[in-house]
C-alpha positions as CSV (number, residue, x, y, z in Angstrom):
1,M,89.5,243.4,40.7
2,T,90.2,243.7,37.0
3,D,92.2,241.0,35.1
4,R,93.1,240.2,31.6
5,T,89.5,240.0,30.4
6,H,89.3,243.8,30.8
7,D,92.2,244.6,28.6
8,P,91.1,247.3,26.1
9,A,93.4,246.0,23.4
10,L,91.5,242.7,23.1
11,R,89.7,242.2,19.9
12,S,87.1,239.6,18.8
13,W,86.8,237.8,15.5
14,V,83.2,239.1,15.5
15,E,84.0,242.4,13.8
16,S,80.9,244.2,15.0
17,A,82.2,243.9,18.5
18,N,85.2,246.0,17.8
19,Q,83.3,248.9,16.5
20,P,83.5,252.1,18.8
21,G,80.4,252.7,20.9
22,C,79.4,249.0,20.6
23,D,77.4,247.9,23.8
24,F,78.7,244.4,23.6
25,P,82.5,244.4,23.0
26,I,84.5,241.4,24.1
27,Q,85.2,243.0,27.4
28,N,81.4,242.9,28.3
29,L,80.0,239.4,27.6
30,P,76.5,239.7,29.2
31,F,74.2,236.7,29.5
32,A,70.6,236.3,28.3
33,T,68.0,233.5,27.7
34,F,66.6,233.0,24.4
35,R,64.2,230.7,22.5
36,H,65.8,228.2,20.2
37,L,64.1,225.5,18.2
38,S,62.0,223.7,20.8
39,G,63.7,224.9,24.0
40,T,65.5,227.7,25.7
41,H,69.2,228.4,25.6
42,V,71.7,230.6,27.3
43,G,73.5,233.1,25.1
44,V,76.2,235.7,25.4
45,A,76.1,239.0,23.5
46,I,79.2,239.7,21.2
47,G,78.6,242.7,18.8
48,D,75.6,242.0,16.8
49,R,75.8,238.2,17.5
50,V,74.8,235.9,20.2
51,L,77.0,233.0,21.2
52,D,74.9,230.0,22.2
53,V,76.8,228.8,25.3
54,T,74.2,226.1,25.9
55,E,75.6,224.5,22.7
56,A,79.2,225.5,23.0
57,L,79.8,224.9,26.7
58,K,76.8,222.8,27.8
59,I,75.4,225.5,30.2
60,P,71.7,224.5,30.7
61,S,70.3,227.6,32.4
62,M,70.9,231.1,33.9
63,R,69.8,230.0,37.3
64,G,72.6,227.5,37.3
65,L,75.1,230.3,36.4
66,M,73.7,232.6,39.1
67,A,74.3,229.8,41.7
68,M,78.0,229.4,40.9
69,P,80.5,230.9,43.5
70,K,82.4,234.0,42.2
71,P,85.7,232.2,41.4
72,A,83.9,229.7,39.1
73,R,82.2,232.6,37.4
74,I,85.5,234.4,36.8
75,E,87.0,231.2,35.1
76,L,83.9,230.8,32.9
77,R,84.2,234.5,31.8
78,R,87.8,233.7,30.7
79,E,86.7,230.5,28.9
80,I,84.0,232.4,26.9
81,Q,86.3,235.2,26.0
82,D,89.0,232.8,24.7
83,L,86.3,231.3,22.4
84,L,85.6,234.7,21.0
85,V,89.2,235.8,20.6
86,K,90.8,232.7,19.2
87,H,88.1,231.6,16.7
88,I,88.1,228.1,17.8
89,A,87.1,225.5,15.0
90,G,83.3,224.8,15.0
91,I,82.3,227.8,17.0
92,D,80.6,229.5,14.1
93,A,77.8,227.0,14.4
94,C,77.0,228.4,17.8
95,M,76.6,231.9,16.6
96,L,73.2,233.6,15.9
97,P,72.2,237.0,14.6
98,M,71.0,239.1,17.5
99,A,68.3,240.7,15.4
100,E,66.7,237.4,14.6
101,T,66.7,236.2,18.2
102,E,63.7,235.9,20.5
103,F,64.8,236.9,24.0
104,L,62.9,235.8,27.1
105,L,63.2,236.7,30.8
106,P,66.8,235.8,31.9
107,C,65.4,233.2,34.2
108,E,62.3,232.4,36.2
109,I,62.4,234.9,38.9
110,G,61.4,233.6,42.2
111,D,61.3,236.8,44.3
112,Y,61.5,240.5,43.5
113,S,62.2,243.3,46.0
114,D,62.4,247.1,45.1
115,F,64.4,249.6,47.0
116,Y,64.3,253.4,47.3
117,A,68.0,254.0,47.3
118,S,68.3,257.4,45.6
119,I,68.2,260.2,48.2
120,H,67.6,262.8,45.4
121,H,64.5,260.8,44.3
122,A,63.3,260.3,47.9
123,T,63.8,264.0,48.7
124,N,62.0,265.2,45.5
125,V,58.9,262.9,46.1
126,G,59.0,263.7,49.8
127,S,58.9,267.4,49.2
128,M,55.7,267.1,47.1
129,F,53.8,265.4,50.0
130,R,55.7,266.6,53.1
131,P,57.5,269.8,52.3
132,D,58.6,270.5,55.8
133,N,60.0,266.9,56.3
134,P,60.7,265.3,52.9
135,L,62.8,262.4,54.4
136,L,61.4,260.2,57.0
137,P,63.6,259.4,60.1
138,N,64.6,256.0,58.9
139,Y,65.9,256.9,55.5
140,K,69.6,257.6,56.3
141,W,69.8,254.5,58.6
142,L,68.7,251.6,56.3
143,P,67.9,250.9,52.6
144,V,64.1,251.3,52.4
145,G,62.4,248.7,50.3
146,Y,59.3,246.6,49.7
147,H,58.4,243.1,48.2
148,G,57.3,243.4,44.7
149,R,55.4,240.9,42.4
150,A,57.6,238.5,40.3
151,S,54.8,237.3,38.2
152,S,54.4,240.6,36.4
153,I,57.9,241.1,35.4
154,V,58.3,241.2,31.6
155,V,61.1,241.3,29.1
156,S,62.0,244.4,27.0
157,G,59.7,244.9,24.1
158,T,56.5,243.6,25.9
159,A,53.6,246.1,25.7
160,V,52.2,247.3,29.0
161,R,48.5,247.8,29.4
162,R,47.2,250.7,31.4
163,P,45.9,249.4,34.8
164,W,42.5,249.8,36.4
165,G,42.3,250.7,40.1
166,Q,40.8,252.8,42.9
167,T,41.7,256.5,42.6
168,A,40.3,259.4,44.7
169,E,40.4,263.2,44.0
170,H,40.6,264.0,47.7
171,P,42.7,262.3,50.5
172,E,39.5,261.5,52.4
173,G,37.8,259.9,49.3
174,P,35.5,258.6,48.2
175,P,37.3,256.5,45.5
176,S,36.2,255.5,42.0
177,F,37.4,252.5,40.0
178,A,38.8,253.5,36.6
179,P,41.9,253.2,34.4
180,A,44.9,255.0,36.0
181,R,45.4,258.5,34.7
182,R,48.8,259.2,36.1
183,L,50.8,256.4,34.5
184,D,54.6,256.8,35.0
185,Y,58.0,255.0,34.3
186,E,60.7,254.6,36.9
187,L,64.3,254.5,35.7
188,E,66.1,251.8,37.8
189,V,68.8,249.2,37.8
190,G,67.9,245.6,38.6
191,A,70.4,243.2,40.1
192,F,70.2,239.4,39.9
193,L,71.2,237.5,42.9
194,G,73.2,234.3,43.7
195,P,74.4,232.1,45.2
196,G,72.3,233.1,48.3
197,N,72.0,232.2,51.9
198,A,70.3,229.6,54.1
199,A,67.1,230.7,56.1
200,G,68.1,232.3,59.3
201,E,71.7,232.9,58.3
202,P,72.4,236.6,57.5
203,I,75.0,237.5,54.8
204,P,78.1,239.1,56.4
205,P,78.7,242.5,55.0
206,A,82.1,241.6,53.6
207,Q,80.5,238.9,51.5
208,A,77.4,240.8,50.2
209,G,79.0,241.6,46.9
210,D,79.7,237.9,46.2
211,H,75.9,237.4,46.1
212,L,75.4,239.8,43.3
213,F,75.4,238.1,39.8
214,G,74.8,240.9,37.4
215,V,72.7,244.0,36.5
216,C,70.1,244.9,34.0
217,L,67.9,247.9,33.3
218,L,64.5,248.0,35.0
219,N,61.4,250.1,34.5
220,D,59.0,249.8,37.4
221,W,55.9,251.1,35.8
222,S,53.9,253.1,38.4
223,A,50.2,254.2,38.6
224,R,50.7,257.3,40.7
225,D,47.0,258.0,41.2
226,I,46.3,254.5,42.4
227,Q,49.4,254.5,44.6
228,T,48.4,257.8,46.3
229,W,45.0,256.3,47.5
230,E,46.3,252.8,48.4
231,Y,49.8,253.1,49.8
232,Q,49.0,254.0,53.5
233,P,49.7,252.3,55.7
234,L,51.5,249.3,54.0
235,G,53.0,250.8,50.9
236,P,52.6,250.2,47.1
237,F,50.4,247.4,45.9
238,L,48.3,247.4,42.8
239,A,50.0,250.6,41.7
240,K,53.2,248.7,41.0
241,S,52.2,245.0,40.5
242,F,50.7,245.4,36.9
243,A,54.0,245.4,35.2
244,T,57.8,245.8,35.6
245,S,60.0,245.7,32.5
246,I,63.6,244.5,32.4
247,S,66.2,244.3,29.7
248,P,67.1,240.8,28.5
249,W,70.9,241.1,29.0
250,V,72.5,240.7,32.4
251,V,75.8,242.4,32.6
252,T,77.9,240.5,35.2
253,M,79.6,242.1,38.1
254,E,82.9,240.8,36.8
255,A,82.3,243.0,33.6
256,L,81.6,246.0,35.8
257,E,84.9,245.7,37.8
258,P,86.7,248.6,35.9
259,F,83.7,251.0,36.6
260,R,83.6,250.7,40.4
261,A,83.2,254.1,42.0
262,A,83.3,255.5,45.5
263,P,79.8,256.3,46.7
264,E,78.9,260.0,46.8
265,P,80.4,261.2,50.3
266,R,77.7,261.6,53.0
267,P,77.4,265.0,54.7
268,P,79.2,265.0,58.1
269,S,75.8,265.5,59.8
270,D,74.5,262.1,58.4
271,P,74.8,259.0,60.5
272,Q,77.3,256.4,59.3
273,P,75.8,252.9,58.5
274,L,75.5,250.5,61.3
275,P,78.1,247.7,61.3
276,Y,76.1,245.1,59.3
277,L,75.7,247.7,56.4
278,R,79.5,248.6,56.3
279,T,80.1,246.7,53.0
280,E,82.8,247.5,50.4
281,A,83.8,251.1,50.6
282,D,83.8,251.3,46.7
283,G,80.6,249.4,46.2
284,A,79.0,251.8,43.8
285,Y,79.3,251.5,40.0
286,D,79.5,254.3,37.6
287,I,76.7,253.6,35.1
288,T,75.2,256.3,33.0
289,L,71.4,255.9,32.6
290,E,69.0,257.5,30.1
291,V,65.2,257.6,29.5
292,W,63.9,258.3,26.0
293,L,60.2,258.9,25.2
294,R,58.3,258.6,21.8
295,S,54.7,259.4,21.5
296,A,52.6,257.8,18.8
297,R,52.9,260.9,16.8
298,M,56.7,261.1,16.9
299,A,59.1,259.4,14.3
300,E,62.0,259.4,16.7
301,P,62.2,259.4,20.6
302,I,63.7,262.3,22.5
303,Q,66.0,262.0,25.6
304,V,64.1,263.2,28.8
305,S,66.6,262.5,31.5
306,R,70.2,261.3,32.2
307,S,71.4,260.3,35.6
308,R,74.2,258.3,37.3
309,F,73.9,255.1,39.3
310,A,76.9,256.0,41.4
311,S,74.7,258.9,42.9
312,L,72.6,256.5,45.0
313,Y,72.7,256.8,48.7
314,W,72.8,253.0,49.3
315,T,74.7,250.6,47.2
316,L,73.7,247.2,45.8
317,S,75.9,245.4,48.4
318,Q,74.2,247.3,51.2
319,M,70.8,246.3,49.9
320,V,71.8,242.6,49.8
321,A,73.3,242.8,53.3
322,H,70.1,244.5,54.6
323,H,67.8,242.2,52.9
324,A,69.4,239.2,54.4
325,S,70.1,240.7,57.8
326,N,67.0,239.2,59.5
327,G,67.8,235.8,58.0
328,C,65.6,236.0,54.9
329,P,66.9,233.5,52.3
330,L,68.1,234.9,49.0
331,R,68.1,232.5,46.2
332,P,69.8,232.4,42.7
333,G,67.6,234.2,40.3
334,D,66.0,236.6,42.8
335,L,65.9,240.1,41.6
336,I,66.3,243.4,43.4
337,G,65.5,246.9,42.0
338,S,67.5,250.0,43.0
339,G,64.5,252.3,43.0
340,T,64.3,255.4,40.7
341,V,67.7,256.7,39.9
342,S,67.6,260.5,40.1
343,G,70.3,263.2,40.6
344,P,70.5,266.7,41.9
345,E,69.5,268.5,38.8
346,K,66.1,268.6,36.9
347,E,67.6,266.7,33.9
348,N,68.6,264.0,36.3
349,R,65.0,263.1,37.3
350,G,64.2,259.6,36.6
351,C,60.5,259.6,36.4
352,L,57.7,261.9,35.2
353,L,56.5,262.5,38.7
354,E,59.7,264.3,39.4
355,A,60.4,265.6,35.8
356,T,56.9,267.4,35.7
357,W,56.7,268.0,39.5
358,R,53.5,266.0,39.8
359,G,52.1,267.5,36.6
360,A,52.7,271.2,37.5
361,E,55.5,271.5,34.9
362,P,54.5,269.5,31.8
363,L,57.1,268.2,29.4
364,E,56.8,269.6,25.9
365,L,57.4,267.2,23.0
366,P,58.7,268.1,19.6
367,T,55.2,267.6,18.1
368,G,53.7,270.3,20.4
369,E,52.2,267.6,22.7
370,F,52.6,267.9,26.4
371,R,53.1,265.2,29.0
372,K,52.3,265.3,32.6
373,F,52.1,261.6,32.7
374,L,52.2,258.9,30.1
375,E,49.4,258.6,27.4
376,D,48.3,255.5,25.5
377,G,50.8,254.8,22.6
378,D,53.8,256.3,24.4
379,E,56.9,254.2,24.2
380,V,59.6,254.5,27.1
381,T,63.1,253.2,26.4
382,L,65.8,252.9,29.0
383,R,69.4,252.8,28.1
384,G,72.7,252.5,30.1
385,W,76.4,252.2,29.7
386,C,79.7,252.4,31.6
387,E,82.9,254.3,30.6
388,A,86.2,255.0,32.3
389,P,89.7,256.0,31.1
390,G,91.9,253.0,30.0
391,Y,88.8,250.6,29.5
392,R,86.5,249.7,26.7
393,R,83.0,251.2,27.0
394,I,80.3,248.6,27.8
395,G,76.5,248.9,27.5
396,L,73.5,247.4,29.1
397,G,71.5,247.4,26.0
398,E,67.9,248.8,26.3
399,C,64.7,248.3,28.1
400,R,61.6,249.2,26.0
401,G,57.8,249.2,26.6
402,K,54.9,250.8,25.0
403,V,51.7,251.8,26.8
404,L,48.4,250.1,25.6
405,P,44.9,251.4,26.4
406,A,43.2,249.8,29.4
407,T,40.9,247.0,28.8
408,P,37.2,247.8,28.4
409,E,35.2,247.9,31.6
410,T,33.5,244.5,32.3
């Protein structure tokens, strides 16, 4: 539900926040963790500045914020907004230039699970390997997912080294151990969770949305050749666990309220979700997502895809309800990924595996270079924002990572 914090007429005394196209106007107020002096602090983005809410409001950690019940989060949002509208005495001392701030991961991430919620992505990938049956029977019945590796999640700007692994030219083998040759990005949205549930107690579908704290951009780097050899029968392992990049800013679900959208209607032939997955009818969010690519020879990046988060087959609330349906305890600071966000058209494909159709249709760059998959020195940047009539545009910032060569063989 929208409230006074979403009023498009609101202006901040931080003038950069009032500029058209600004990612961080006063209607947004995303959180991040940053290094300050000898410790870490929690900050809120406003224009090109960061409000140190650890100093201003004595908020010690992001995990504590994520554990708060939704009504308390709403009140905190109003309190922070008032500080940035009324220019309260002494608040200037709590402001830092964003460009001079060192951002860290939003919090220590306890667990990370990645889903496969885009039916367009699942159909495209399935068509490459199973042309006659691209979607497996379970896809339209549950949000397919797997448990990822929290220890290799890194903040935007961290370089990613090409991984080593077993790959095979033929399905039957034999494999060799070498640096991945088919390195890829995946355009995703991540969601931080809280407050969570006790072990053995599922989250009721009507309450699933209350356990979502906020969203970020997420790039789940993937070594496609390693994945092809290793994923049967248990799924991805080393092909995914070497690195996952996320943006530093967590845009709260409260900030996203004006951008709720009805999920794309299911065909009449598709099954309706089982009762435990019947969450909020409007649980989708209209977020525009882009991928930009720059090679080592390029001065500026080029846009290689644009897609809509609202096109997913399964919503974030349904992912939460399914994740906890067996009694799995979800905790504040846990992270879930949406899976690659793709759409129905070629320009909507959220990874190179789809965009180049497994390398058969290489992407041509302005320098005359071609890309089937990522090369050393390539830099991938994800961007996202929300727009709706009658509301201020808000952004998710960016998630950026550059590919480094593999380490020498030992």
